[in-house]
Residue frames relative to the residue before (quaternion, step in Angstrom):
aa qw qx qy qz dx dy dz
M 1.0000 0.0000 0.0000 0.0000 0.00 0.00 0.00
T 0.0726 -0.7664 0.6371 0.0377 3.55 -0.96 0.91
V 0.6076 -0.5519 0.4099 0.3977 3.55 -1.20 0.48
R 0.1856 -0.7900 0.5812 0.0607 3.55 -0.84 1.07
Y 0.1737 -0.7891 0.5842 0.0766 3.55 -0.83 1.03
P 0.4617 -0.6724 0.4987 0.2931 3.59 -0.84 0.93
S 0.5784 -0.5777 0.4382 0.3737 3.54 -1.18 0.51
P 0.5628 -0.6215 0.4182 0.3495 3.60 -1.05 0.70
L 0.4835 -0.6690 0.4869 0.2856 3.55 -1.04 0.81
R 0.0993 -0.7656 0.6347 0.0328 3.51 -1.17 0.78
A 0.6846 -0.4707 0.3483 0.4340 3.56 -1.23 0.41
G 0.7554 0.3432 -0.2833 0.4810 3.54 -0.92 0.95
D 0.5370 0.6187 -0.4104 0.4005 3.59 1.22 -0.29
R 0.4368 -0.7003 0.5123 0.2375 3.54 -1.27 0.50
V 0.1483 -0.7620 0.6271 0.0636 3.54 -1.08 0.88
G 0.2742 -0.7821 0.5416 0.1407 3.56 -0.74 1.06
V 0.1229 -0.7589 0.6357 0.0699 3.54 -1.13 0.75
T 0.1801 0.7549 -0.6095 0.1620 3.54 -0.71 1.14
S 0.3452 -0.7336 0.5506 0.1987 3.56 -1.24 0.42
P 0.1653 -0.8157 0.5469 0.0905 3.61 -0.01 1.21
S 0.7360 0.2768 -0.1921 0.5872 3.57 1.28 -0.27
S 0.8424 -0.0562 0.0571 0.5329 3.63 -0.35 -1.17
G 0.3770 -0.7203 0.5418 0.2131 3.54 -1.10 0.77
V 0.5923 -0.5891 0.4432 0.3252 3.54 -1.34 -0.24
P 0.3601 -0.7359 0.5291 0.2208 3.62 -0.59 1.09
E 0.6507 -0.5556 0.3531 0.3785 3.56 -1.15 0.60
D 0.6771 0.5303 -0.3224 0.3954 3.61 0.95 -0.76
V 0.7355 0.3339 -0.2468 0.5354 3.62 1.24 -0.08
R 0.3073 0.7748 -0.4980 0.2393 3.57 1.22 0.42
E 0.5981 0.5676 -0.3705 0.4275 3.58 1.08 -0.64
R 0.6229 0.5232 -0.3407 0.4714 3.59 1.05 -0.71
L 0.6222 0.5301 -0.3355 0.4683 3.57 0.99 -0.79
D 0.6545 0.5169 -0.3173 0.4513 3.59 0.89 -0.90
I 0.6480 0.5096 -0.3191 0.4675 3.59 0.97 -0.83
A 0.6621 0.5074 -0.3079 0.4576 3.57 0.93 -0.87
V 0.6336 0.5202 -0.3264 0.4705 3.58 1.01 -0.80
R 0.6555 0.5074 -0.3204 0.4586 3.59 0.93 -0.82
D 0.6090 0.5495 -0.3543 0.4490 3.58 1.05 -0.67
V 0.6550 0.4835 -0.3108 0.4905 3.58 1.00 -0.78
Q 0.6418 0.5158 -0.3215 0.4677 3.57 0.99 -0.78
D 0.6368 0.5411 -0.3281 0.4406 3.58 1.03 -0.74
R 0.6040 0.5295 -0.3546 0.4786 3.58 1.26 -0.27
G 0.6140 -0.5818 0.3357 0.4144 3.56 1.29 -0.02
Y 0.5743 0.6060 -0.3716 0.4061 3.59 1.27 0.16
E 0.3964 -0.6510 0.5852 0.2767 3.53 -1.28 0.47
V 0.2196 -0.7885 0.5638 0.1101 3.58 -0.77 0.99
V 0.1480 -0.7740 0.6140 0.0451 3.55 -0.86 1.07
I 0.1365 -0.8093 0.5691 0.0492 3.60 -0.44 1.21
G 0.3767 -0.7626 0.4913 0.1876 3.54 -0.74 1.11
R 0.6418 -0.5278 0.4021 0.3844 3.55 -1.34 0.01
C 0.6705 0.5031 -0.2968 0.4574 3.58 1.12 -0.63
M 0.3434 0.7440 -0.4896 0.2981 3.55 0.28 1.31
D 0.4255 0.7396 -0.4474 0.2680 3.60 1.25 -0.11
G 0.1857 -0.8176 0.5405 0.0697 3.56 -0.78 1.04
A 0.3755 0.7559 -0.4728 0.2531 3.60 1.17 0.32
G 0.7821 0.2232 -0.1207 0.5691 3.58 1.13 -0.62
H 0.7108 -0.4540 0.3076 0.4405 3.58 -1.23 -0.25
V 0.7391 0.2280 -0.2005 0.6012 3.59 1.29 -0.12
S 0.5654 -0.6560 0.4042 0.2943 3.54 -1.17 0.65
A 0.7765 -0.0524 0.0684 0.6241 3.58 1.24 -0.46
S 0.6929 -0.4203 0.3395 0.4774 3.58 -1.25 -0.08
A 0.6477 -0.5276 0.3771 0.3999 3.56 -1.20 0.46
P 0.6612 0.4896 -0.3418 0.4542 3.68 0.83 -0.77
D 0.6600 0.5013 -0.3204 0.4587 3.60 0.97 -0.78
R 0.6594 0.4983 -0.3139 0.4673 3.60 0.94 -0.83
A 0.6534 0.5075 -0.3103 0.4683 3.58 0.98 -0.83
S 0.6541 0.5213 -0.3117 0.4509 3.57 0.95 -0.90
E 0.6801 0.4784 -0.3037 0.4652 3.59 0.90 -0.86
L 0.6511 0.4971 -0.3294 0.4696 3.59 0.93 -0.77
M 0.6349 0.5183 -0.3292 0.4689 3.60 0.96 -0.80
A 0.6516 0.5258 -0.3222 0.4417 3.58 0.90 -0.89
M 0.6874 0.4678 -0.2905 0.4735 3.57 0.93 -0.85
L 0.6720 0.5074 -0.3070 0.4435 3.60 0.95 -0.83
T 0.7511 0.3666 -0.2090 0.5077 3.60 1.13 -0.53
D 0.5121 0.6095 -0.4305 0.4254 3.58 1.27 0.19
P 0.3529 -0.7803 0.4678 0.2183 3.63 -0.35 1.14
T 0.6389 0.5255 -0.3465 0.4423 3.61 1.19 -0.28
I 0.6482 0.4600 -0.3217 0.5146 3.60 1.25 -0.22
K 0.2112 -0.8406 0.4948 0.0623 3.56 -0.48 1.23
A 0.7896 0.0587 -0.0392 0.6096 3.59 1.22 -0.38
I 0.1487 -0.7685 0.6181 0.0724 3.56 -1.20 0.63
V 0.0227 0.7943 -0.6054 0.0461 3.55 -0.88 0.97
P 0.3307 -0.7390 0.5482 0.2095 3.62 -0.90 0.86
P 0.6065 -0.5265 0.4093 0.4330 3.59 -1.16 0.22
W 0.7460 -0.2107 0.1556 0.6122 3.58 1.09 -0.80
G 0.6907 -0.4806 0.3349 0.4241 3.58 -1.24 -0.27
G 0.2155 -0.7728 0.5748 0.1611 3.56 -0.69 -1.08
E 0.6533 -0.5563 0.3809 0.3446 3.55 -1.08 -0.72
T 0.8640 0.1400 -0.0126 0.4835 3.62 0.71 -0.97
A 0.1357 0.7943 -0.5743 0.1445 3.59 0.76 0.98
I 0.4725 0.6895 -0.4324 0.3382 3.58 1.24 -0.28
D 0.6275 0.5651 -0.3550 0.4010 3.62 1.07 -0.58
L 0.5965 0.5730 -0.3691 0.4238 3.61 1.22 -0.18
L 0.5478 0.6880 -0.3935 0.2677 3.59 1.04 -0.73
P 0.7350 0.3959 -0.2765 0.4761 3.66 0.76 -0.80
L 0.6466 0.5359 -0.3155 0.4418 3.59 1.25 -0.21
L 0.5923 0.5680 -0.3685 0.4367 3.59 1.23 -0.22
D 0.3873 -0.7053 0.5481 0.2284 3.56 -1.11 0.77
W 0.2103 -0.8390 0.4906 0.1051 3.54 0.12 1.32
D 0.6064 0.5394 -0.3610 0.4593 3.62 1.06 -0.60
R 0.6625 0.4950 -0.3057 0.4719 3.57 0.95 -0.85
L 0.6479 0.5063 -0.3212 0.4698 3.58 1.00 -0.77
R 0.6275 0.5383 -0.3316 0.4545 3.57 1.07 -0.70
D 0.7178 0.4405 -0.2437 0.4809 3.57 1.08 -0.71
A 0.5968 0.5970 -0.3581 0.3990 3.59 1.18 -0.49
E 0.5939 -0.5212 0.4596 0.4054 3.53 -1.28 0.35
P 0.4864 -0.6935 0.4303 0.3120 3.62 -0.78 0.89
T 0.1341 -0.7630 0.6311 0.0394 3.53 -1.14 0.84
W 0.4824 -0.6504 0.4907 0.3217 3.58 -0.97 0.78
L 0.0456 -0.7517 0.6575 0.0213 3.57 -0.92 0.99
V 0.1512 -0.8277 0.5404 -0.0056 3.53 -0.64 1.24
G 0.4888 0.6815 -0.4872 0.2432 3.57 -1.22 0.41
F 0.1455 -0.7631 0.6157 0.1321 3.54 -1.33 0.08
S 0.6617 0.4636 -0.3945 0.4377 3.58 -1.31 -0.11
D 0.8350 -0.0657 0.0462 0.5443 3.65 -0.71 -0.92
M 0.5536 0.6067 -0.3962 0.4105 3.61 1.19 -0.35
A 0.5211 0.6184 -0.4240 0.4077 3.61 1.20 -0.33
T 0.5558 0.6134 -0.3739 0.4184 3.59 1.19 -0.54
L 0.7520 0.3636 -0.1891 0.5163 3.58 1.17 -0.58
I 0.7068 0.4799 -0.3007 0.4240 3.58 0.78 -0.95
T 0.6580 0.5132 -0.3328 0.4392 3.61 0.96 -0.74
P 0.6632 0.4612 -0.3214 0.4942 3.65 0.87 -0.75
L 0.6025 0.5576 -0.3768 0.4290 3.62 1.02 -0.65
T 0.6614 0.4785 -0.3066 0.4895 3.58 0.97 -0.76
L 0.6994 0.4919 -0.2830 0.4346 3.57 0.82 -0.98
L 0.7633 0.4033 -0.2070 0.4603 3.60 0.91 -0.89
T 0.7945 0.2777 -0.1499 0.5187 3.60 1.08 -0.58
G 0.4627 -0.6916 0.4411 0.3363 3.59 1.22 -0.26
T 0.4960 0.6650 -0.4265 0.3604 3.59 1.25 0.11
A 0.4159 -0.6956 0.5274 0.2550 3.56 -0.79 1.00
T 0.0760 -0.7832 0.6169 0.0185 3.56 -1.04 0.84
I 0.3833 -0.7337 0.5198 0.2112 3.57 -1.22 0.43
H 0.1893 -0.7350 0.6440 0.0959 3.53 -0.73 1.15
G 0.3668 0.7376 -0.4701 0.3168 3.55 0.05 1.31
N 0.7824 -0.3653 0.2301 0.4488 3.52 -1.35 0.05
N 0.4315 -0.6997 0.5187 0.2349 3.55 -0.98 0.95
L 0.7421 -0.4380 0.2668 0.4316 3.57 -1.30 0.20
M 0.6752 0.5090 -0.3180 0.4290 3.62 0.86 -0.87
D 0.6804 0.4565 -0.2836 0.4983 3.58 1.22 -0.41
T 0.4811 0.7215 -0.4099 0.2828 3.58 1.22 -0.34
P 0.6498 0.5330 -0.3568 0.4078 3.68 0.92 -0.62
Y 0.5215 0.6318 -0.4381 0.3700 3.63 1.14 -0.29
R 0.4780 -0.6343 0.5264 0.3034 3.55 -1.10 0.74
V 0.3956 -0.7382 0.5032 0.2130 3.55 -0.92 0.94
P 0.4368 -0.7056 0.4857 0.2747 3.62 -0.72 0.99
E 0.6295 -0.5319 0.4100 0.3908 3.54 -1.22 0.54
G 0.7481 0.3675 -0.3018 0.4627 3.53 -0.97 0.93
L 0.7297 0.3599 -0.2149 0.5402 3.56 1.23 -0.42
C 0.2393 -0.7492 0.5890 0.1855 3.57 -1.30 0.06
S 0.4505 -0.6602 0.5336 0.2765 3.54 -1.36 0.12
W 0.6335 -0.4971 0.4145 0.4240 3.56 -1.26 0.31
L 0.6081 0.5668 -0.3555 0.4272 3.59 1.11 -0.62
D 0.6237 0.5066 -0.3406 0.4882 3.59 1.18 -0.45
I 0.6806 0.5153 -0.3020 0.4243 3.57 0.88 -0.93
V 0.6799 0.5172 -0.3150 0.4136 3.61 0.88 -0.86
T 0.6294 0.5098 -0.3521 0.4691 3.62 1.22 -0.13
S 0.5716 0.6385 -0.3526 0.3758 3.57 1.30 -0.16
A 0.3737 -0.7205 0.5452 0.2097 3.54 -1.05 0.83
Q 0.6520 -0.4832 0.3937 0.4318 3.55 -1.27 0.32
G 0.7266 0.3728 -0.3100 0.4868 3.54 -0.93 0.96
H 0.5200 0.6466 -0.4172 0.3707 3.57 1.25 -0.33
R 0.1337 -0.7744 0.6156 0.0594 3.55 -1.10 0.82
F 0.0557 0.7964 -0.5998 0.0530 3.56 -0.94 0.86
T 0.2335 -0.7707 0.5846 0.0988 3.53 -1.16 0.73
Q 0.1189 -0.7760 0.6168 0.0566 3.55 -1.00 0.88
T 0.1431 -0.7820 0.6041 0.0551 3.53 -1.10 0.80
P 0.5333 -0.6380 0.4354 0.3450 3.61 -1.00 0.70
P 0.4418 -0.7148 0.4746 0.2619 3.60 -0.92 0.86
G 0.4928 -0.6943 0.4105 0.3266 3.58 1.24 -0.21
R 0.7330 0.2980 -0.2117 0.5737 3.59 1.30 0.04
H 0.0090 0.7885 -0.6144 0.0264 3.53 -1.18 0.65
R 0.5302 -0.6101 0.4759 0.3466 3.54 -1.30 0.17
A 0.2041 -0.8188 0.5299 0.0846 3.55 -0.56 1.17
T 0.8137 0.1536 -0.0552 0.5580 3.60 1.07 -0.60
G 0.8374 0.2755 -0.1720 0.4397 3.54 -1.26 0.48
F 0.1828 -0.7472 0.6259 0.1288 3.51 -1.39 -0.12
D 0.5156 -0.6215 0.4872 0.3325 3.54 -1.27 0.33
D 0.3146 -0.7417 0.5674 0.1703 3.54 -0.92 0.95
F 0.2997 -0.7958 0.5022 0.1572 3.57 -0.29 1.27
A 0.5740 0.5846 -0.3871 0.4231 3.60 1.18 -0.36
T 0.7643 0.3379 -0.1836 0.5176 3.58 0.96 -0.83
S 0.7801 0.1901 -0.1039 0.5870 3.60 1.20 -0.52
P 0.0244 -0.8602 0.5092 0.0137 3.60 0.58 1.09
G 0.7337 0.4452 -0.2452 0.4510 3.59 1.09 -0.57
V 0.3330 0.7704 -0.4989 0.2159 3.60 1.21 0.19
R 0.0915 -0.8238 0.5595 0.0016 3.55 -0.89 1.01
D 0.7062 0.4179 -0.2604 0.5087 3.59 1.19 -0.29
H 0.4067 -0.6919 0.5465 0.2392 3.54 -0.84 1.01
T 0.3339 -0.6799 0.6077 0.2385 3.54 -1.16 0.63
L 0.0107 -0.8091 0.5856 -0.0469 3.57 -0.07 1.30
D 0.0090 -0.8875 0.4556 -0.0690 3.51 0.28 1.37
S 0.7501 0.3229 -0.2027 0.5403 3.58 1.22 0.14
V 0.3660 -0.7083 0.5571 0.2322 3.56 -1.16 0.61
G 0.2197 0.7801 -0.5670 0.1476 3.54 -1.15 0.53
A 0.2112 -0.7763 0.5861 0.0964 3.53 -1.08 0.78
W 0.6579 -0.4520 0.3937 0.4559 3.56 -1.30 -0.01
T 0.1989 -0.7913 0.5747 0.0639 3.55 -1.13 0.72
R 0.2652 -0.7338 0.5970 0.1863 3.58 -0.85 0.93
L 0.2757 -0.8115 0.4999 0.1251 3.56 -0.62 1.15
D 0.7272 0.4893 -0.2491 0.4119 3.58 0.99 -0.78
G 0.8000 -0.1423 0.1090 0.5727 3.58 1.19 -0.06
K 0.5462 -0.5836 0.4719 0.3722 3.51 -1.23 -0.52
G 0.5805 0.5981 -0.4306 0.3463 3.54 -1.31 0.08
A 0.6293 -0.5588 0.4054 0.3568 3.50 -1.31 0.44
V 0.1789 -0.7642 0.6124 0.0948 3.53 -1.20 0.65
E 0.0911 0.7268 -0.6789 0.0500 3.52 -1.07 0.89
A 0.1399 0.7975 -0.5690 0.1439 3.58 -0.57 1.13
E 0.1631 -0.7891 0.5888 0.0636 3.54 -1.16 0.69
G 0.3289 0.7223 -0.5766 0.1939 3.53 -1.32 0.37
R 0.5905 -0.5390 0.4317 0.4177 3.56 -1.22 0.23
L 0.4293 -0.7266 0.4926 0.2122 3.53 -1.04 0.90
I 0.1796 0.7573 -0.6149 0.1268 3.54 -1.00 0.85
G 0.3852 0.7242 -0.5154 0.2482 3.58 -1.04 0.68
G 0.0197 0.8063 -0.5911 -0.0094 3.54 -1.21 -0.58
C 0.7921 -0.3365 0.2593 0.4383 3.51 -1.36 -0.40
I 0.4896 -0.6927 0.4493 0.2804 3.58 -0.75 1.09
E 0.7012 0.5062 -0.2945 0.4067 3.59 0.75 -1.04
T 0.7123 0.4112 -0.2741 0.4985 3.60 1.10 -0.49
L 0.7013 0.4801 -0.2893 0.4405 3.59 0.86 -0.90
C 0.5670 0.6077 -0.4044 0.3817 3.61 1.05 -0.56
N 0.6428 0.5376 -0.3210 0.4413 3.58 1.13 -0.58
L 0.6812 0.4534 -0.2787 0.5028 3.58 1.29 -0.25
A 0.4422 0.7171 -0.4509 0.2949 3.59 1.25 -0.23
G 0.7998 0.2564 -0.2184 0.4968 3.55 -0.88 0.99
T 0.6256 0.5044 -0.3473 0.4834 3.59 1.28 0.00
A 0.6664 -0.5028 0.3719 0.4061 3.54 -1.31 0.22
Y 0.6137 0.5786 -0.3496 0.4079 3.59 1.18 -0.41
L 0.7819 0.2610 -0.1362 0.5495 3.60 1.20 -0.31
D 0.2649 0.7833 -0.5077 0.2418 3.54 0.91 1.00
L 0.1122 -0.8307 0.5444 0.0324 3.56 0.15 1.29
S 0.6085 0.5840 -0.3657 0.3936 3.60 1.02 -0.66
T 0.6668 0.4763 -0.3034 0.4863 3.58 0.93 -0.84
F 0.6243 0.5307 -0.3375 0.4634 3.59 0.99 -0.79
A 0.6675 0.4927 -0.3087 0.4652 3.59 0.89 -0.89
R 0.6492 0.5269 -0.3272 0.4403 3.59 0.90 -0.86
N 0.7378 0.4252 -0.2308 0.4707 3.59 0.95 -0.86
E 0.8224 0.2901 -0.1002 0.4791 3.56 0.92 -0.93
S 0.8128 0.1067 -0.0237 0.5722 3.58 1.11 -0.53
P 0.0468 -0.8601 0.5072 0.0260 3.59 0.61 1.11
D 0.6481 0.5019 -0.3258 0.4711 3.59 1.20 -0.34
G 0.7100 -0.4765 0.2468 0.4560 3.59 1.26 0.18
L 0.4197 -0.7094 0.5302 0.1985 3.51 -1.39 0.31
L 0.2721 -0.6409 0.6647 0.2709 3.48 -1.45 0.11
V 0.1092 -0.8176 0.5651 0.0142 3.57 -0.35 1.27
Y 0.0773 -0.8013 0.5926 0.0290 3.57 -0.81 1.01
V 0.0417 -0.7780 0.6268 -0.0022 3.56 -1.14 0.74
E 0.0208 -0.7927 0.6090 0.0180 3.56 -1.21 0.46
A 0.3609 -0.7327 0.5467 0.1841 3.53 -1.10 0.87
A 0.3723 -0.7511 0.5062 0.2024 3.56 -0.77 1.06
G 0.8162 -0.2305 0.1860 0.4960 3.60 0.70 -1.00
D 0.5072 0.6630 -0.4291 0.3452 3.59 1.22 -0.15
D 0.5675 -0.6171 0.4228 0.3441 3.55 -1.12 0.64
A 0.7205 -0.4919 0.2869 0.3958 3.54 -1.30 0.42
F 0.6141 0.5416 -0.3639 0.4440 3.63 1.00 -0.69
T 0.6766 0.4930 -0.2939 0.4613 3.58 0.90 -0.94
I 0.6518 0.5064 -0.3139 0.4693 3.58 0.93 -0.86
C 0.6225 0.5414 -0.3356 0.4548 3.56 1.01 -0.79
R 0.6714 0.4847 -0.2969 0.4756 3.59 0.86 -0.93
N 0.6549 0.5228 -0.3201 0.4419 3.58 0.91 -0.89
L 0.6807 0.4846 -0.2905 0.4663 3.57 0.91 -0.91
H 0.5963 0.5399 -0.3607 0.4720 3.59 1.04 -0.67
G 0.6795 0.4957 -0.2951 0.4534 3.56 0.87 -0.93
M 0.6445 0.5096 -0.3201 0.4717 3.57 0.99 -0.79
R 0.6417 0.5139 -0.3274 0.4658 3.58 0.99 -0.81
L 0.6686 0.5019 -0.3071 0.4547 3.61 0.90 -0.90
A 0.6745 0.4818 -0.2845 0.4817 3.58 1.17 -0.59
G 0.6019 -0.6162 0.3401 0.3773 3.60 1.27 0.07
F 0.3542 0.7785 -0.4677 0.2231 3.58 1.28 0.08
F 0.7795 0.3341 -0.1656 0.5034 3.60 1.01 -0.76
D 0.3517 0.7935 -0.4596 0.1885 3.60 1.26 0.01
Q 0.7757 0.3401 -0.1722 0.5029 3.59 0.98 -0.80
A 0.4084 0.7428 -0.4531 0.2760 3.60 1.25 0.23
N 0.2756 -0.7229 0.6123 0.1630 3.54 -1.02 0.90
A 0.7561 -0.0591 0.0214 0.6514 3.54 1.31 -0.40
V 0.2631 -0.7308 0.6043 0.1775 3.55 -1.26 0.47
L 0.1783 -0.7660 0.6131 0.0744 3.53 -0.89 1.06
V 0.1245 -0.8131 0.5683 0.0175 3.57 -0.75 1.07
G 0.4090 -0.7397 0.4834 0.2277 3.56 -0.71 1.07
R 0.5481 -0.5708 0.4890 0.3670 3.54 -1.20 0.53
T 0.0726 -0.8209 0.5664 0.0082 3.57 -0.93 0.83
G 0.3063 -0.7158 0.5950 0.1994 3.50 -1.26 0.52
A 0.3752 0.7379 -0.4791 0.2918 3.57 1.29 0.19
P 0.5594 -0.6696 0.3777 0.3098 3.59 -1.00 0.77
D 0.4334 -0.6213 0.5854 0.2889 3.51 -1.31 0.54
N 0.3446 -0.6723 0.5889 0.2871 3.54 -1.36 0.02
H 0.7230 -0.4760 0.2661 0.4241 3.56 -1.21 0.36
S 0.8030 0.2370 -0.1247 0.5324 3.60 1.07 -0.64
L 0.7556 0.2906 -0.1672 0.5627 3.59 1.26 0.10
S 0.2305 -0.7626 0.5914 0.1248 3.57 -0.74 1.07
Q 0.6679 -0.4758 0.3704 0.4363 3.56 -1.26 0.16
H 0.6415 0.5067 -0.3271 0.4741 3.60 0.96 -0.77
E 0.6636 0.4980 -0.3050 0.4675 3.58 0.94 -0.85
A 0.6015 0.5586 -0.3570 0.4457 3.58 1.07 -0.67
V 0.6405 0.5215 -0.3163 0.4666 3.56 0.99 -0.87
M 0.7039 0.4642 -0.2765 0.4611 3.57 0.82 -0.95
D 0.5959 0.5596 -0.3633 0.4470 3.59 1.04 -0.70
A 0.7442 0.4169 -0.2186 0.4740 3.57 0.91 -0.93
L 0.8284 0.2797 -0.0867 0.4775 3.57 0.90 -0.94
G 0.4366 0.7311 -0.4473 0.2734 3.59 1.21 -0.14
S 0.6463 0.5430 -0.3186 0.4312 3.59 1.10 -0.65
L 0.5022 0.6690 -0.4233 0.3481 3.61 1.22 -0.18
D 0.2249 -0.8094 0.5066 0.1940 3.57 1.20 -0.58
V 0.5387 0.5313 -0.4551 0.4694 3.55 0.91 1.06
P 0.6250 -0.5270 0.3909 0.4229 3.62 -1.15 0.36
I 0.0982 -0.7652 0.6349 0.0413 3.55 -1.06 0.85
I 0.0673 -0.8086 0.5839 -0.0273 3.55 -0.46 1.30
A 0.1295 -0.8229 0.5526 0.0274 3.59 -0.63 1.14
D 0.7694 0.3825 -0.2951 0.4178 3.51 -1.45 0.11
I 0.3288 0.7200 -0.5236 0.3152 3.55 1.08 0.81
E 0.5141 -0.6898 0.4336 0.2681 3.58 -1.05 0.82
C 0.4510 0.6986 -0.4448 0.3327 3.60 0.81 0.95
G 0.6738 0.5094 -0.2969 0.4454 3.58 1.08 0.58
H 0.8017 -0.3311 0.2418 0.4350 3.52 -1.19 -0.65
V 0.6117 0.5099 -0.3601 0.4859 3.59 1.25 0.06
P 0.3681 -0.7350 0.5180 0.2365 3.62 -0.57 1.07
P 0.5780 -0.1526 -0.7981 -0.0753 1.54 -2.23 1.19
Y 0.5208 -0.6704 0.4627 0.2553 3.56 -1.34 0.13
M 0.1658 -0.7478 0.6376 0.0827 3.54 -1.06 0.92
P 0.2786 -0.7832 0.5257 0.1805 3.63 -0.23 1.15
I 0.1222 -0.7661 0.6290 0.0490 3.53 -1.11 0.83
V 0.3052 -0.7540 0.5575 0.1661 3.56 -0.89 0.97
N 0.3401 -0.7232 0.5666 0.2005 3.55 -0.60 1.13
G 0.7717 0.3101 -0.2568 0.4923 3.56 -0.77 1.08
A 0.5832 0.5852 -0.3814 0.4146 3.58 1.16 -0.40
S 0.4906 -0.6060 0.5251 0.3410 3.55 -1.25 0.41
G 0.0944 -0.8281 0.5525 0.0135 3.54 -0.79 1.02
R 0.0668 -0.7529 0.6516 0.0640 3.51 -1.31 0.46
I 0.0984 -0.7970 0.5952 0.0287 3.55 -0.64 1.13
V 0.0805 -0.7663 0.6372 0.0160 3.52 -1.05 0.91
H 0.0922 0.7749 -0.6202 0.0795 3.55 -0.89 0.98
T 0.1272 0.7712 -0.6024 0.1617 3.54 -0.42 1.31
P 0.7013 -0.4437 0.3150 0.4606 3.63 -1.19 0.09
G 0.7950 0.3059 -0.1628 0.4978 3.59 1.07 -0.59
R 0.7876 0.2416 -0.1152 0.5550 3.59 1.24 -0.02
S 0.0656 0.7548 -0.6517 0.0353 3.53 -1.10 0.81
D 0.2786 0.7595 -0.5597 0.1797 3.60 -0.75 0.96
L 0.2280 -0.7321 0.6257 0.1436 3.49 -1.36 0.42
T 0.1197 -0.7881 0.6029 0.0335 3.56 -0.70 1.13
Q 0.0934 -0.7935 0.6009 0.0216 3.55 -0.91 0.96
T 0.1134 -0.7848 0.6081 0.0372 3.54 -1.00 0.89
L 0.3250 -0.7582 0.5381 0.1730 3.57 -0.75 1.06
N 0.3603 0.7323 -0.5025 0.2852 3.58 0.35 1.24
């Protein structure tokens, strides 16, 4: 198995929208409409699935959500799929997906983060299909800060394309935009300054490896299963090691610490040349901060650990392509992540 990159999107191509986890409540439907129009304005036809109901914590039954996602992933006319956002229990789809069929199908870009990591990361690991850990559809209308890109930029890229992203130096530290009252918001409120932080020591870091990772709270539940076998992926696709990234959505530091310990014991970080940790707004505990939780669990790895990267639930967003070759540089005068679709 080699990493497979979907063909680049061109004007007239179809983009599927489905909710493998949570759907869209009626009070934020206007935001969904705006986001869909933004994709259409790029020249794409948008195909909205049936699994979009936002009345409960999932958009439809697990068989219906799995069937719709399978249909879109195996439809050769649909070139990319993006959910409105994440959710809570996409894990129930994993045993219902036909992984052999997905392995044989033409690759399709699957985009998303948060609970979508439950699907995009196994899709890369089990089928070799590159996926995009990046802003979901409801976040797509936001203007992208200088130095970063959008999933809409990546899906137009051909195999072999190389791109570099740099941190903008600002992020949102408090609050969130209410799409019900401000459906057309396009500017992030980046109210705090902050740079990447090396947690394991001092000195410059330069590390390479194929990129793989996702949300701690969702992926920890797959640790030790066939759906999250990073060691086999590394052996086949990146024998010189991986760049493993993780990010905390909202659990407190004690919970994140336990989750990361469990992932480490299951071998999730065994092939890591470096660990990239997303900036988080999740709470500290009285005796343990989020940074300390990471070091408590992962400090024994003896690899560089770079935190406060824009790959999580704190805006803005730095999309990461699962399966791409990555090179991270972090020095006193430079911080960037370069990805190559090879």
